[in-house]
C-alpha positions as CSV (number, residue, x, y, z in Angstrom):
1,X,179.8,80.0,119.4
2,X,176.1,80.6,119.1
3,X,174.4,79.0,116.2
4,X,173.0,81.6,113.8
5,X,169.3,81.6,113.7
6,X,168.0,81.4,110.1
7,X,165.8,84.5,109.4
8,X,162.9,83.6,107.2
9,X,161.9,86.3,104.8
10,X,158.2,87.0,104.9
11,X,156.8,88.6,101.9
12,X,153.6,90.5,102.7
13,X,150.4,89.5,100.9
14,X,149.4,92.2,98.5
15,X,145.6,92.6,98.3
16,X,144.4,94.8,95.6
17,X,141.5,97.1,96.3
18,X,138.2,95.6,95.2
19,X,137.4,97.2,91.9
20,X,133.7,97.2,91.6
21,X,132.1,98.1,88.3
22,X,128.4,98.5,87.4
23,X,126.9,97.6,84.1
24,X,123.5,97.2,82.5
25,X,123.2,94.1,80.3
26,X,120.0,93.9,78.1
27,X,118.6,90.4,77.6
28,X,115.9,89.1,75.4
29,X,113.8,86.0,76.1
30,X,114.5,83.0,73.7
31,X,111.5,81.1,75.1
32,X,108.4,81.8,77.3
33,X,109.1,82.9,80.9
34,X,106.7,81.1,83.4
35,X,106.5,82.7,86.8
36,X,105.1,81.3,89.9
37,X,105.2,83.6,93.0
38,X,104.4,82.0,96.3
39,X,100.9,83.4,97.0
40,X,99.9,84.4,100.6
41,X,97.3,81.6,100.3
42,X,99.9,79.0,99.6
43,X,102.1,80.3,102.5
44,X,99.1,80.1,104.8
45,X,98.3,76.6,103.7
46,X,101.9,75.5,104.2
47,X,102.0,77.0,107.7
48,X,98.7,75.4,108.7
49,X,100.0,72.0,107.5
50,X,103.3,72.4,109.5
51,X,101.2,73.4,112.6
52,X,99.0,70.4,111.9
53,X,95.9,72.8,112.0
54,X,92.6,71.4,111.0
55,X,92.3,72.3,107.4
56,X,89.0,73.4,105.9
57,X,87.8,71.5,102.8
58,X,89.8,72.5,99.7
59,X,88.3,75.5,98.0
60,X,87.3,75.3,94.5
61,X,90.0,76.6,92.1
62,X,89.8,80.2,91.1
63,X,91.9,80.2,87.9
64,X,92.0,84.1,87.7
65,X,93.0,84.6,91.3
66,X,95.7,81.9,91.0
67,X,97.0,83.5,87.8
68,X,97.1,86.9,89.4
69,X,98.7,85.6,92.6
70,X,101.6,84.0,90.4
71,X,102.7,87.4,89.2
72,X,105.6,89.4,90.8
73,X,104.9,93.1,90.9
74,X,106.9,96.2,91.7
75,X,105.3,98.8,93.9
76,X,104.7,101.0,90.9
77,X,102.8,98.2,89.1
78,X,105.5,97.0,86.7
79,X,106.0,93.2,86.5
80,X,109.3,91.6,87.6
81,X,111.2,88.5,88.4
82,X,113.5,88.0,91.5
83,X,117.0,89.2,91.0
84,X,118.1,86.1,93.0
85,X,116.8,83.9,90.1
86,X,119.0,85.7,87.6
87,X,122.0,85.6,90.0
88,X,121.5,81.8,90.6
89,X,121.4,81.3,86.8
90,X,124.6,83.3,86.3
91,X,126.4,81.5,89.2
92,X,125.2,78.1,87.9
93,X,126.5,78.9,84.4
94,X,130.1,78.8,85.8
95,X,129.9,75.0,85.4
96,X,130.3,75.6,81.6
97,X,133.7,77.4,82.0
98,X,137.0,76.8,83.7
99,X,138.7,79.2,86.0
100,X,135.8,80.7,87.8
101,X,134.4,78.5,90.7
102,X,130.7,79.1,91.7
103,X,131.8,80.0,95.2
104,X,133.8,82.8,93.9
105,X,131.2,84.0,91.4
106,X,128.7,84.1,94.2
107,X,130.5,86.9,96.0
108,X,132.0,88.6,92.8
109,X,128.6,89.3,91.0
110,X,125.5,91.0,92.3
111,X,122.3,91.4,90.3
112,X,120.5,94.5,91.6
113,X,116.8,94.2,92.3
114,X,114.2,96.9,92.9
115,X,111.5,97.1,95.6
116,X,110.8,95.1,98.7
117,X,111.0,91.8,96.8
118,X,114.1,92.8,94.9
119,X,112.9,92.2,91.4
120,X,114.2,92.8,88.0
121,X,111.6,94.6,85.8
122,X,110.3,92.4,83.0
123,X,109.0,93.9,79.8
124,X,106.2,91.9,78.2
125,X,102.5,91.2,78.3
126,X,101.6,88.3,80.6
127,X,99.0,85.7,79.7
128,X,97.3,83.0,81.7
129,X,98.8,79.5,81.3
130,X,96.8,76.4,82.3
131,X,99.4,73.6,82.9
132,X,99.0,70.0,84.1
133,X,101.6,69.3,86.8
134,X,102.3,66.3,88.8
135,X,102.8,66.8,92.5
136,X,105.3,65.0,94.6
137,X,102.8,62.5,95.8
138,X,102.0,61.5,92.2
139,X,98.7,63.3,92.0
140,X,98.0,65.4,88.9
141,X,96.9,68.9,89.4
142,X,96.2,72.0,87.3
143,X,98.2,75.1,87.8
144,X,97.2,78.6,86.6
145,X,100.1,80.9,86.3
146,X,101.5,83.7,84.3
147,X,103.6,83.3,81.2
148,X,105.5,86.1,79.3
149,X,106.2,85.8,75.6
150,X,107.9,87.7,74.1
151,X,109.8,89.2,77.0
152,X,113.0,91.1,77.8
153,X,114.8,92.8,80.7
154,X,117.8,94.8,81.6
155,X,120.1,93.1,84.2
156,X,121.8,95.7,86.4
157,X,124.9,94.0,87.6
158,X,127.7,95.0,90.0
159,X,130.8,92.8,89.6
160,X,134.4,92.7,90.9
161,X,136.5,93.5,87.9
162,X,139.7,92.1,89.5
163,X,138.0,88.7,89.3
164,X,136.4,88.7,85.9
165,X,136.4,91.1,82.8
166,X,133.2,92.6,81.4
167,X,133.6,90.3,78.4
168,X,133.7,87.2,80.7
169,X,130.7,88.6,82.5
170,X,128.7,88.9,79.3
171,X,129.7,85.4,78.2
172,X,128.6,84.2,81.6
173,X,125.2,85.9,81.3
174,X,124.8,84.4,77.8
175,X,125.6,80.9,79.2
176,X,123.1,81.6,82.1
177,X,120.4,82.2,79.5
178,X,120.8,78.7,78.2
179,X,119.9,77.4,81.7
180,X,117.1,79.9,82.0
181,X,115.0,81.3,84.9
182,X,111.5,80.6,86.2
183,X,109.4,77.4,86.0
184,X,110.3,74.5,83.7
185,X,113.7,76.0,82.9
186,X,116.4,73.7,81.4
187,X,118.6,74.2,84.5
188,X,115.7,73.3,87.0
189,X,116.8,70.5,89.4
190,X,113.8,68.3,88.5
191,X,112.6,69.6,85.2
192,X,110.9,67.2,82.7
193,X,109.8,70.0,80.4
194,X,112.9,72.2,80.5
195,X,112.6,74.5,77.5
196,X,111.2,77.7,79.2
197,X,112.7,80.9,80.5
198,X,115.9,80.9,78.3
199,X,117.4,84.2,77.2
200,X,120.4,85.8,75.5
201,X,122.3,89.0,75.7
202,X,121.0,91.4,73.0
203,X,122.0,94.9,72.5
204,X,124.4,97.4,73.9
205,X,126.0,96.8,77.3
206,X,125.8,100.1,79.2
207,X,128.7,100.9,81.5
208,X,127.4,102.6,84.6
209,X,130.6,102.6,86.6
210,X,130.2,103.2,90.2
C-alpha cells in the first residue's frame, strides 16, 4: 500500500497594515545649540584638495562671513537645523532602551524637514561663537560659528504605531535630548566638550494624525 504523505499545515503570515501616525513634539534646549553648516567655500576647498589642485595661499579669516556661512536657513529666512540630525539622535537613543533595535527605529520613525535642505525650524536668536578647536593633524584653529541660547523647536514626526506607542516615542525623544544635536553634543563620536545641543520634550504633544 502507498505510504501516506504527511501534509504540513502552513499558517499564512499575517501582516498588519502599517499604521502611520503624525505628531508634533515641542522641544526646548537644555544647553546651547552650536551649528556648523558646510559652507560652499569649505566644499570647494575640499574638492580642490581631492583633485590635488594648486591651492592659493590661505585667505585671512573673515569671522563674520564664517559665522554667517555656519547658519542653516530655510527659503523664507527662518533658521533651522537638519531633520537628519534629530532623527540620528532619536535612533541613537534606542541604545538606552530594550526592545527597539536601532535598525527598526530607523525605518519606523521619520522626522519631517522643510525646504531643500530638509530643516527643522529653530526658534532662538543666534550669536557668534569664537571657539578654539584642534584639527585632526593636531593644529589648533579658531572656528567662528553660530550658537543659539535659549532655543526651541517643534519636531514633526511620522511614526509606525504598530512598532511603538506615542508614549514610547516621547520617551525616546527625551532620551535623544540627552545625547543632543549639533557640534560638541554629548553623543558626538569624538566629543571632548560634550555638553551642548541637549534638549527635552516640553509642552503639549499635538496629534496631527495622517
